[in-house]
N, C-alpha and C positions, 0 to 999 in steps of 0.2 A: 482354485483354492484349494479345494483336498486334495489333488492330486500334487502339489508342491508340499502339501504339510505329512504327505505318506513318503514323498520321496527319500527323504534320508535314512528312514526305517527299511524300505525295500531296497535301497542298493545297500545296506547293512547285512541282511539276509541273504543277498543275490550274492554279497562277495564270502558268506561263509558255505553257502554252497558249493559254490567254484572252489573253494580251499579243501572242502570235504573231499570233493571230488578229485583235486589233483593229489590229495595226500591217499589215495586209496593204495597207493603201493608203499606207504611210509606212514603209517601210524602213530599218533604221538599221543601223549599223556600216558604213557606204559610206566607203571609207578610201582616202588618197592621191589627192585629187581634184586636177585641172586644169580649164581653163575656156578656150575659145576660140569667139568671136562667139556663135553661138545653141547651143553642144554644151557638156556636159561629159562627162569621163571618171574612173572611178573603178575600184577594186578592190572587188569585194564576192564573198565565200566563195573566194578565190584566183583570181579568173579579172577580167577586164577589162569593163566595161560602159561604155555611154554613155546619155547623157539629154539630151532638151533641157533648155536652161539656165532655164527657167519651172518645171520640173519635169515630172512624168506619168510614163509607163511607161518603164523602160529596156530598152536592147536588148542584147543579148550581143555580145561582140567575139571573147573566146579562151573556148575549154573543154580544159583539159589538167591531168593530175594534179598537175602542178607548179604553183606561185605565178606570177602576174603581176600586178608591182607597180610603183609610180610612174610610171605612163604621164603623158607630157609632148605635147602638142600642138607641132609645129612651128610656125615663125612665120606660116606661111601658111596654117595649119591643114589642110593636105592629109595630114600622115601624124602617126603617134604614135609617138615612143619610149618604151620600157619596159625593166625589168629582169624577166627571166623564167627559167623553169627545165627548159626544154624538154629541154636536154641533160644534166639533172640539177643542175648546179650553175648559179650566177647569171649570166646573161649579158646584155648589149646588144642589144635588137632592135629593127627600126622596121616598122611596118606601116602601109597604108591608112587613115586614120582613119575611115572607115566600115566596115573591117573587111576580112579580106583574110588571106592568108599572110604570118605573120613572116618578115623576113630577118635572119639572125644578124650582130652586127658584131663582137662580141669572142669573142676563144676562150681566151685563159689562163686557167687554172682558178682558179677562184673560191676566196678562203680560205672555209672552212667544211666542213661547215655548222656554223654559230654559233650559240651560246645567243641566246635573244632579246634580251637586254640589249646584245648587239652589233650588230642588226641585220643589213643583208644586204651583202655585197659587190656591187662593180659597180651601184651604186644610182644611177638615172637623175636629172639634176636638170636637164634642160633641152636647149636649143639654143642654138648661135651665132647670132647676130642676121640672118645670111644665110641660114641653114636648111641650112648645107653640112655639120655636125656636130653629134654629140650630146655634151651635157656628162656625165659620170659621176663617181663617186668610187670610187677602190679600193685595194686593200691591197696589190697587186702588187709594189711595188717597196720594200714597209715589212718593217720585222722586227718590230715592235712590233703588239698587238692594237688600243691606241688611238692608233696613226697612220696615215693615210690622206692619198691625195693626189687634187686633179682632173684628169680627163683628158678629151681630146677624141677622138673617133673618128669619121674620116669616113662621110657616109652610104653614100658609092660604093667604100666598101672601103678597105682600108689599115689599119696598124698604129696603136694609139691615139698619142696625144702627152700628155705631162705638162705641166699648166699651169706656170707659172713658181714660185709661192707653194710653198715648201718642204712644209708640211703645212698640209690643209685639210679641212673638212668639206663643210656645204652649201655652197651658193654658186650665182650667176647674173650672167650680163653685163650691165652697162649699155647703153642702147638703139643706142649706135653701136660698141659691141664695145671699147671701149678701156679699159676696167676691169671689175674683178670685185669684187662685193659678197659677201663671204663669211665663214664662221665659220672659223680656224685649227683649232679644235675639233670632235670629233665625240662626241657623249653623245644624239643624237636617242633613241636607243631607252630610255635608262636610266629605270627606273622608281623615281625619286628626284626628289620634287617639291618645290620651294622650296630647292633646292639652294644653297649658297654657298660650296663650297669652291675648290679651285683650279681645279679642270676646268670651273667655270661659264663658258658662252661668250658673249664679246663677238663685235662686228662688225666688221669692217675693209673697206677700199676700196683693191683693189688697180691700180697704175697700169701696164697692161703694157707701155706703152713706157719709162717711166722707171724701171721693174722697183722702183718704192717702194711701200710700203702705208703708211696711215696708221688709226688706230683710229677709228670712229665713234662706238660704243658702249663704255661704261664703266659697269657696275653689279654687284655682288656676286652678284647672281643670275643667271639664264638669258636669254641672248638669240640666237633661232633662227629657223630657217627665212627667210633672207633673201631679198628680193625689191624689186625696182627700177622705180619707174614715173615716168616725166615729170621725171627729175632729183633724185627723192627715194626714200630708202631705207625700206621698210617691212618689219617683222619682228615675232617674237612672243616676248612675255617674260611671265616669272611674278614681276615685279618689285611689283606690287600683291597678291600670292597667288595667283592663278590666272592662267594664261596666258591673254593678252588679243594684240590689234591694236595696233602702235605704229609711228610715222613718225619717221623722223632727218632732219634738215636736214644734208646733207653740207659745207656750209659753215662752219653756225654750231655746228653739234652739237645745237642744240635738239631734244628728244625731245618726241612729244604721243602720249597714251593716244586710240586710236582707239573702241576697244569695253571694256566694262565688266562683260562675264561674271562670275557669281559664285560660280555652283554648278558649271560646268563648265568643263573648259579648252579653249581653242582648240587644235587638233590640224592639222599637216600643209598649212597655209596654203601657196597657189600663186596666182600673178597669171598674168593674159593679156600682164602689162606695157604694158598700156594704161590701164584705168582700174578693172580689178574684182580683189579677189582674192578665192577661195574656199578655203573651210577646215570641218574636223569640229568639232562639237559636239555632244555627247551623242549621237554615231553618224551625224545627220544632217548634211546639208549646208547651208553658208549663204554668202551670196554680200555680201561688203563692196563698194560704190561709193566710192573716195578722192575722187572730185570733188563729191559729194552728201551722203556720209556714210549713206546708206541700208543698212539691213544686215538682208537678207530670208532666210527659210526656203526652201529649195527641198527639196518635198515629192515623192518619186520611191518607186515601186514597182517593186521588182526582180523579174521573174516568174522566179525563179530555180527549176530542176525540181528543187532540193534532193538531189541526188547525194551531198552529203557528209552530209547528214542522215538517210538513209534507213537504217532498220535493215539487217542484213547479219549473215550469219554468219561469222565468222572463227576461223582457227585458233589457240590461244593456247598452243600448246605450246612458243613462242619467248620465253614473257613469264610464265615460272615465277617466282615470289617467294617459293616455301616448298614443302616437300614433307616428308610425314612418315608413317614406315612403320608399319604396323598393329602391334599386339600380338603377333601370331604372325608378322608378316612378308610375308602373303601377299596385302595390298593396300596401294597409296601412297595417300594424300591429297594432292593438289595444289591449291596456291594461285595463280590464274593469271587475270588480268586483273580481279580484284575479284571473282571468283567461285572456288568450291571443286568438285575434282572428286575421287571414289573411283575410282583405276584399278588394274587386275589386275596382278598380277607373273604375266607369262605371259600364256594364255589368257582373257578373259573379258570382261565390258562395263564400259566406263566409265560410270561415273553421274553426272551434274552434279545437284551439291546445292542449290544456289542460284541461278545462271543470271538474274540480274538486273544490269541498268546503274543502277539507283536506289542500290545499295550499293556499298560497298568492303568485300567480306566477307574477311578475313585473319585472321591469329595462330590457325591452327587446331589442335587436338589431338584424339587418341582418347581415348574412356573405354574403359576395360582391358577392357571385356566384348567391344570392337569393332562394337558395336551404335549408339553415337551417337558424335557429334562436337559438341565446344565449339568455338565461335569467337569473334571480334571484329568486328561489322558496325555501321556506322553508319547503317543502315535509317532510324532514327527521327530522325536529323540530329543525334544525339551518338554515340559509340561506347560499345556496351553488350556484355555478354555472351550468346550465344545457344547453344542445343542443337537438333541437327538431327539425325533419324535417317541412319546410315551409308548407309543404301540409298536415301535420298532420298525416302522413302515420305509424310512429312508436310512440311508447311511449318517452317520453323524458330520456336523458342518461345524468347522473350526471358528470360533467367536475374535481370537486372538493369535498372534504371531509374534516371532520375534523374541520371546523372552527368554532368559536364563536363569529361571530361579524355581522355586517349590511354592504351589498354590495352597490353600488351604480354604476350605468352606464357603464355596459361594451359596449365596443367597438373593434370590429374586423378589425384589419390591412386591408387594400385595398389588399394583397396578400393573405389574408383567412389565416394566418401562425398564427397569435398571437392575444390574445386578452388583451387589457388592462383592469382594473376594480380598483375603488376606494372603500374604506370602511370608517366605522364609525370615525377612529382616524384620519382620512386625509391621509392616506397611499393611494400609486398608485404603483398598481401591474400589472405585465405582465407574461402571463401565454402562454404556447403551445397552440394554438386552439384546438388542439384533447384531451388535457387534458392528455397528456403523458410528463410530468414533472413537474419542480416546480414552484409555484408563486416567483416572484422576486419583490422584493420592490425597487423601483426605484426612490420614492420621497416621503414627505411627508409633507402636510401644517399643521402648528401646530395650527392655527387660527381656521379651521373650514373644514368641509366634503368639499373635491375637486369633482368639476364635469368638471374642465375645462383645458379638456387633447384633443389632436388630432395626430391622425397619418399622417406623411408625406406619399403623392400617392406611394411609393415605399414600405410603410411598414416598413421600417427600422429603423424610427427615431419616437419618441414620442415627442410632446412639450408639456408644460402645465405652466400654470403661480401656484404660490405660495406664501402665506403669511410671509412676513418678521416680524422681529420684531420690527419695527418701524409701523406695520399694512399695509403699503405698499406691493402690490403685485408685484411679477418679473417673467420674462421670464424663463423656464429652457428647454434643450435639453438632452433626454436621446437616445442614439445611442448602438445601438442592437451589432452593429460590436465590440465594446471593452466594453461595458456594463457600458459606464461611465455615468454620468449625471452632466452636466455643466447649471450653469445660465448664461444667456447672455445677461440680460440687469441688471444695476446697482442697482434698487431697490430703488432710489431716488425718484421715483414717481410710481404709483400704473399702471401696463402695465399687460395685460390679455387678455382673448380671444383668442389664437393663432390660426391662419389658414393657410395653406401651400396654395401657388399657385397650379393649376393642374398640372404644369410642377417639381413641388417640389425646384426651384432655388429660391424663396422668402418666408420669413414667414412674415404673416403680422399679426398685433394685433392692440389692442385697448390701447390708453394710456392716463391716465389724467394729462394732461401737460400744460393746457391753463386755465392761472388764472387771467380773467377780472373779480371779482364778482359783484353779483346784490347786491345793496343796499337797507337796510330797507326804508321803507317810514316813520317807526315811530321813530326810532333811527339811530345813526351813526354807524352801523354795516354792516356786509357782510354776505353774503352767495353764497359759490360757486356754479355754474351753468354752463352747457355748459362748462364742462373741457375737454370732451374726442375729440381726436383725433384719427387718422387711419395713420398706421406707418407700417414699413417692414424692415424687415433685407435682405439683399442681401446676400444669403448664403456661395455664392462661391465669392473667391476675383475678379472674371472675368466678373460676372454676371452686365451686364449693370444696370444704374438708367433708370428704362421704364420712367421717369418725366420731364427727361432732353429735354433741347433743342432741336428740331431736325435739323440736315442738308438740306438743299434743295435738293441734289441731294441723301439724304439716308432716306428712310421711316421711320426708327428706330425699332426699336425691341419692341414689345407690352408687358406688364407685365406679360403676363404668358411665357414669355422667347421664344416662338415661333418666326418665322420669317413670323408675319403678314399672318399666314395662307398658306405659299405657299408651304411648306414641309411638308413629310409624318411626323405623328405621332411618328411611331417607330423609323424613322431616328433620331428624336429631342430627343430621350432619354426618355418617358414616363414611360417606365418599368424600367430605370436604375436606380441604386443605388442613394441615396441623395449624395450630394457632398456638405460638409462645411469645409470652412477655418476657423477654430475658430481664428487663428490670426488676430486681426483687426476687428473681427466681429461687435463689438459695433461701430465702427465707419462708417460703412457701413449699416447706419440708412437713411430709406427715409419715407419723410412724402406725403402721398396723398393729392393731391391739393384740400382737402374738408375742410371748415370750420367746427371746434371745435362744438359738440353737445352734446346732452344728449342721447349716445348710449349706447348699451348693447350687441349687439350681431354682429358677422362677419362671412362670408364666402365669400370664392374666388372661382370664376367658369370661364369658359371660356368667356373671353371681360369682366369682370369687378370685382366688390366687392359688394357683397350684405351686408347690414347691417339695423337693426332698430334704429329708433330714435324716441322718446318720450319728451312732455314736461317737463318744471320743476316739480321735485316733491313737491305736498302740501299736507299738514297733514289734514286730514279730508275736503277735498275740492278737486271737482274734478278737473282731468289735462284740461287745456287750450285746449289739442287737442287729438285725439287720435293717440296711437303710429302706426308708418309708417312704411312699409318698403321701402327702397332706393336703388337704383341701380347706383353705380360710372362706368359708361362705360369707358373702357380704351381708345378705337380709338378714342373719340372726347373727353375724360376728361370732361365729364359734369355729372349731376348727375339728374337722372330721379325718379319719384315717381310712386310705385306701389299703385291700387285703395286703399284708405282707407276702414276701417271697417272691416278689416280680423286679425286675429290674426296667424300670420306666424309662423309655429312649426318644422317643417324639410325640409332638403334639400337631393334630391336623391344623390346617390355616386358620379354618373356621372357630378351632377352640372345642371342638365337641368330642373328639375322640382323641385315644391316647393308644401306642404301639408301647407294646411291654415284651418282656422275655423273661419264661420261667423255664431255668434250666436249658434245653435246646428246644423249646417250642416258643413261637411267637404267638400273642396274643393282639388283639384289639379291642378296645373297651371304651364305652362311654362315660365321659365325664358325670353325666347327669344320674348315672347308675352308681356313682362311687364306686368303679370296681367290679362291680356284679357283673354275672353274665357274660362274661369273655367270649369275643370270637377267634376261633382259630385261622392263622393264616399260613396256608400250604407252603411250605417249603420243600417239598419232593419233587417240584420241577426246576429245581437249581441243580443242573446239570449243564456241562459245558463240555465241548471238545478241546481237549489242549494238545497242543505240539512241543513236546518237551523242548523239541532244539530251538524253535521261536522264543519260547518262554525264557531260557535260560540266555539267551540275547538280551532280552527285554531287563531282566534281573542284571545282569552284567552292566549294562547302561544305569541302570537305576543306582547299584552301587558306585559306579564312577561319579555320577552328580550329585550323588549325598555327600561325598568327600569335599568336590570342588564347591560344595554350597554351605558346607557345616564346618568345615574343618576352622579348628580354632585361630587360624592366620590365612590371610588370603594369599600369602607367597607360594603354600605347599611347601614349604621348607626347601624353597629355591629350586625342587624339581619341576621338569616340563610334565605336568600334569596330562595333556592331550598325548604327548608322546608315548607317556607309558601306558595308556589306554591302548593305543596303536600297537604298541608293541606285545601288548597280552591277547588283544582279542584275535589274533589267527587262532590261537589254542582254542577258542570255542568250538571252532570246526571239530576239534577231537572229543569233546566233553562227551562220555558216554554214561555218564552215572551222576548225579544232583552233586555227590560230595567231589567230583571231579570239577565241578563249578566252581564250589567253595574254594579247593585250592587255588584255582587260577586266580580267583579275586583275591584270597588272600594273598598270594603271591604280588598281586598290582599294588594293593593299599601298604604292604609290607616294606614297599619300597620309600616310604615317605618317611622312614626312620622315626614313629611315634609309637608310644604305648596307646593301650586300649584300641586299637583300630582292627575289629572282629568283623567276621562274617560267619554264619551259622545258619543251620538247619534248612529249610527248605523241605519240598517234596522227596523225600529221598527212599521212600516205600519201605523202609525198614521192619522187620517183624516184632513181633511183640514179645517183651522180656517176661519170662516166668519167675514168678519169685521163687526165694528158697527161706523155709525156717530156721533161723539162726539162732544159737543159745548162748551168746557172750562166751564162748569157750573155744579152746584148742585140743586137738588131739593128735596122739602119736598111736602106729602101730607097736603092738607087742605080743608078738607069738600069735599071731592070728587075732586078735581084740583089735579095737581101739581103745585106748585110756585117755583118760582127760587129764592132759598135761598143763592147763592153764585156764582160771574162771578169772573173767574179767569182774575188777571191782565196779560197783556200782553205787547209785545214791536213787536208791527205789523210791523216796518220796518224789522223784522229780522223772516224771514220764520220759522224758529225753534220755536220761540216765537209768535208765531200768534193765537190769541185768538178770537174764531168767532164772540163773541156777543158784542166784544169792537171793530169792524171794522167800518170804516166810513159808514153812512147811517143807521147801523140795530138798532141803537136805543131802546134796549133792555134793561131793567134795573132789580135790583135786588126787588123782589117783584112782579114782573108781573107775571101774570096767563099764564099757557101754555094751550092753547084752542086745538088747533089740529096741527097735522103733516102732510105736504103733501096732506091738505085738508080733513082729516078724524079725527074727534073729538076724543080726549084723554081724558080719567078719571084717576084718580088714584087708579083706579082697575087694571090698566093693568101696567106693567113693563114697564117703559118708553123707558129703553135700549131695549126691546124686539122689539118696534116700530121702534127704530133707527138701528135696523138691515136692512140697505138699501145698493141697489150698490154704491162700491167705488168711489170716485172722481167726485160724482152728487152733485150740491146744494140742501138743502132741505128748502122748505115752511113751516116757524113757523107761527103759529096765535096765538099772544099773546094779552093781557088785562090788562089794571091794575085793574080790578074787576072781581072777581071770576064767574059771572055770565056771563062773555064774552060780556057785553055791549063795545061799542067802541071799539071791536075787529080790530087788524089790522094784515096783512101778510107782511113778509118781506123771503126775500131769503138769506139764509145763507150758505157759504160754511165751511163744517163740517172738522175737522181733525181725525185721526184715532189712536191718542196717547195724551194723555195729561199730560203725564210722565213730558214733559219739562214745562210746565206751573205751575205744582205744584213747581217745583225747580226754576223758576223765583221768584213765588211768596214770597217764603221763602228767597231767597237772597235779593230783594227787602224791606223785611220787616226788615231784619238784616241790610240792608244798610241805611235804614232811620232811625234805632232807634239808630246808631252809631252815625250817623250825628247828630241829636237831644240831644242827652245825651253829646256830647263833643262841642257843639256850630259849629258843619263842622270843627274841626281843626283833627279830625282823620278820615280817610279813612278806608274802608272795601272792602275786596274781597274774593271771594268764588273760591276755585278752585276743580270741583266734580272729575276729575281725573286726570291723569297725560298722558292723550293720546290728542287727538284733540280736545275734548271738553274743558278739562282743559288750555291748552297752549291757546286756543282761549277765555276762561273765561276771564285768567291771561293778556292778550294784552288787552282785552275791557275793564278792569276795573283798570288797574296798571297806565298806563301812565297819564288818567286824574287824577289822584289823587297823583302823586309823589311829589307835594310841600305839601302834608298836612304835620302836624307838628306830625304825628305819623299814622301808618297802622296796621290794625289786620288781618293778614293773616289767612284765615280759612280753613284747608284741613279735615273739619270731613266729615266722609262718601266718603272720596277719593277713589276711587275704582282703582285705581293704573295705572301703565303705563309704560313710560319710559323718561320722560322729565325733571325730578324734576330737574337734574343739571343745566339746561336753565336756569330755575327760579330762583337756589339758585344763580347761576353765576350774573343775573342781580340784586338780592336783595343785595350782597354782596358788589355791585359797593358803593364807597364812592367819596366823591369828593375830590380832588387833587389840582382843582384850578377851578377859575372862569373867564367868560366871559363877557363883557359888552359892549354894541352898545349903540350907543349916545342916541337914541329916546327909547328903551326899558328898561322900570323900572326893569324887572326881569332878572337875573345874569343867564347865561347858565354855565353849569356843564361840568368839565373835568374829569372823561370820561363824555360822554354824557348821559343823562337820569340817573344821580346818585341820588337817595335817600337821604336825609340828617337829616331824621326824625327817631323815634323810631319805633322799628318792635315787635309785638308779634304773635306768631300762636297757634292757637287752635287745637287740634288732639282730637278723641275719638277710641273707640274700632273698629270703621268701617273705620278709616284710614289703608290702607290695601296696601301691596307690594310697589310700588314706592311712595305710600301714606304713608308707615313707612319710608322710606328712607327720604323723604322731611323731615320732623321733625327731625330726627338723624342729619340729615347735617345741618340742621337750628340750631341747639343747637351747632354741631360742627364748625359752622363758627362765632359763637360767635354773632348770629344777635340779639336774646333775648329770653325772658323764652317761655318755653311752656307750655299751660295751657290745660286742660280738662282730659281726660283719658288716661289710656294705651292702645296703638295702636294694631293692629291686630297681627303683629311679623311675617310676611311671605314674605322674600326677596331672597330668592332664586328661580332665575329667572328661565323661562319655555323656551321650543321649542317643537312646535307641530311636532309628529313624526307618523302622522297618512298619508294617511288614513288606517284604516286597512282594511280587506278583505272586509267587507260589506260598507266601507264609514265613518266606527265608526271612533271617534278623540281620541286621548292619547297626552296628555301633559306629559313630563318629566321635573321635577326640575334640572336643567343641569348647573347654574351659581351662585355659590355660593358668599357671600358677607362678607367682611373683613374689619378691618378697617386698617391704615397703620402700625400698629404695628403686624400683621398678626394673628388678632384674630377675629373668628367667631364673629358676630353682628347681633342683633336683631331678627334674625330667633328663633321661639317658643318663646320668649320670649316680644317682643313689644318693643317701646319706652316708657318710664315713663316719665310723665310730671315732670315738675320743681313744679310746681303746682296743686294740684290735687283736680278737681272740679265736682261733678256730678250734672246733669242733673235730679234731682229726679222728680218723675212723678208730684207731689204736685205742684210744681213749674210750669212744663211747663203747665201743666192745666189750673194753672192760667195766663198762658201768658208770665210766663218769660222764661229766658236763662241764668242762672247763670253762665255758661262758659263764655259766649259773655260778661256779666255783669263784672267777674271778669277780663277779657282781656282789658275793657276798662277802668277799676281801676288802673290797672298796666302800662298799656300805658300813662293814665294820669298822675300818678306819676310822672314818668320818663319826662314826658314833663315840669311839674312843677320845678323838681328838676334840670334839665338840657334842659333849652329851644331850639331846634333847629332853627337855624338861620343863615343867612348869614351874612357877614359882610357888613356894607356900603360901598357904591362904592368909591372907592378911589379918593382923590382929584384929578382935572384934573392937570397931571404935567406943571410944565413950564420950557422951554428948552430955555432959552433967551440968557443963559450964553454961 
């Protein structure tokens, strides 16, 4: 059994080793190449390498734990510019082309670390034609993650200078430097192939002298990697299904396809700006000659020392994904880095139970005797259940086989005879604990994966909750004696978290039955809060109500069904079968005398009930208080609180001890001591030997299965998912850095042509990023001094919008010169951001003067910030708000919604209600990053007055419903309106709220769920929730929302300070106001009721 289970994974690893051996003469995954003369440069394993252009053995140029990427030769071939992480974040560097010490050119903090789909900040694209400066892309002056700008930075030092194009992704200069061939959009790292939404890139030519741009390519799919050779534009496009090389004539616009690769995509093409284009294909480099059309492979061997692939010992105590207390609370079972560890409470030895990189072992649980562990493992290539001795003395033994699913939360029955487990379909199964028998399905939750089930103390009944068609949850019981599953609650309310009393006479649970709502302070609307009570079913008809009034002569029966502790446990039937009288069970409902609250977990122990309580849920705001563990004591029917500051994670089977986490420390506490005198759990023994190559193969298979198991439609969009796995699997043999693995997996999932397909993270071993003290200002060099050229406007009453130089008492103005920082004089020969690399959280002393020579200088203390993104956003919003108000004499309001998450709903609340009596309103969702609150906004915008209310002294009527807008609406959208930012404009039009103006939106509305972590902590997001209209048609996905009025913010207009889209929105709403003035009727005449 064991050999057959391991065989598939062993065969896969053997194949990888053979592939790696055969590939020794031809290394793959050579990334981001460039070519000059007789040399090529590329990234491999996160470092830069060079090689002869005809192929051969590569030579190393850099060696550093961080990444070095995007190398570009200088026009004369003497230098290489690249993006490196030497200081922790991504910055621009130059170094001699033959190797040597890199020199840093930029110091402003890079945005990040970014998920893999967003790429890297400060990405190098090339050089100015004269070789005096490096061209790179940065988000430094942008507020949206989807926007960036090209900059040049002098090789000899100095601050970067923005190119005049308002937004830009990749770009390159023409031969004479008079123009830039570029893409205004940047989505080069997106794992979405054959994309046709609004964010699809086209290429433009920008005339630097005239300040004008003209579009050279126009296709529904992607045009990227702009290159310029001999007056012609070259680029990469997937207009024929795969990314291939193309040429465009800048005069006539004719497009010619140059390569016709049908199996692999052309990646990261780069030219020598003379006659050759180098690119990636199937991980190898190829060279295309534009003069004769030749296309040849460059076979390169990289003599890598394998530092990233060597097996090594690692401390995994900071990678714990699960922790389980042993039956008597003496040991803790940890899940960390895909392995299982049995650690002592107090002194003792930590035992590694699996210790392998070839499988992700997780979802572990103790057997009641404490001698064995059941867990889920994918060692066979599919997830199955296994059992292993708790001391690690034997290899794991398979309990199941032949499944293609994902299992969750195995729980062994208290008698050790059965195991309950759930799977990805929401099904709950029961199987014999020895594996000798069938898995029997006893319930299925149609709404979600189900982890809410528990065994009766006798091990003969399984209780669980399950989602109903209404969305409410109901309680079910499955009895082993007759194999029947019965619903015991009516499903009118959500009832969940079942928990048996230790004697099995009562089934406790949480129920949402208290509906005294919280009322908004802004509008007459409610939110439910503190809805949950604690209830119990008396399972047998003769079980007493433990909370009934007691007779003076009778002490009563405590809630565990025993006789107040005066009898013998065995005589009281602890081991007896669970007795349930189903007739009348629904009426034998008992409510604990505990006020309703925000409860989410429940356990019943000798003497009381343990439950967790938290404060109301806030979106984007810290809770009012930390969650706390509470203990309802049966004896005196009072609630006591355990000490705060701990996260309680598990209870021992005997109900006497609790496992808790406090920061990075783990503790075990006695329930009887109510949280006092905790014992430490040793985690210093959580060390394992990882084999990166095997671990990467495990992660690859995990990602493939996650998409197979959770993709929103089972047909995988018609693609042969197994064939795609086999197409990309051989590249694993060439993975030399964890980021390479993300690339390979991203290429595979990108084939599905779907939004929200993401992989990211993992053990990349990246260096620590160093903070920079930012001032909310911009500087320019003026004869050896830095002069303040811009101070970003703030709203200092909001911490997120605090602008340091505008705070009271600072008194620094645009035009002032910066003389010194913390008492040390600074000149424009130094990079100011290098000088601002200071300890975080400390004030900075700035010496400034109105004069360049420093006369009358003054020193002020400033509290810096670590991110200026919010200030750039605020400045843009305030400019738009003022413009709309001025252009309409205050008749029209403006609000921007940056996303459909906490930031977006906060901005809506902030700006909407204060403008609700405007005659018109511009709702701007351009560059909206998505989320999940669009339905809340649509509901409020859809309200229309049905009646009015008047008070004697108030000249302004109130509306029914409350806070209903009575004016005209228009909405702005663009290619960066994404996800729920797509849904909002679609529903805005669907609800008939007004016209949509701008550009087609992103077109990605299949929602995601995280299905990580992977074995090494990497993340994987699978598109799981499709979106259709009420007629049963898939909508928006892959297309985007087309506006009613298409308006482009062309570069020339934006450079001139205009916003054509906003201008058109004002025009439209004003026309509606003039033709149909929104107004309330005059106050009715006072009624006379004397008759």
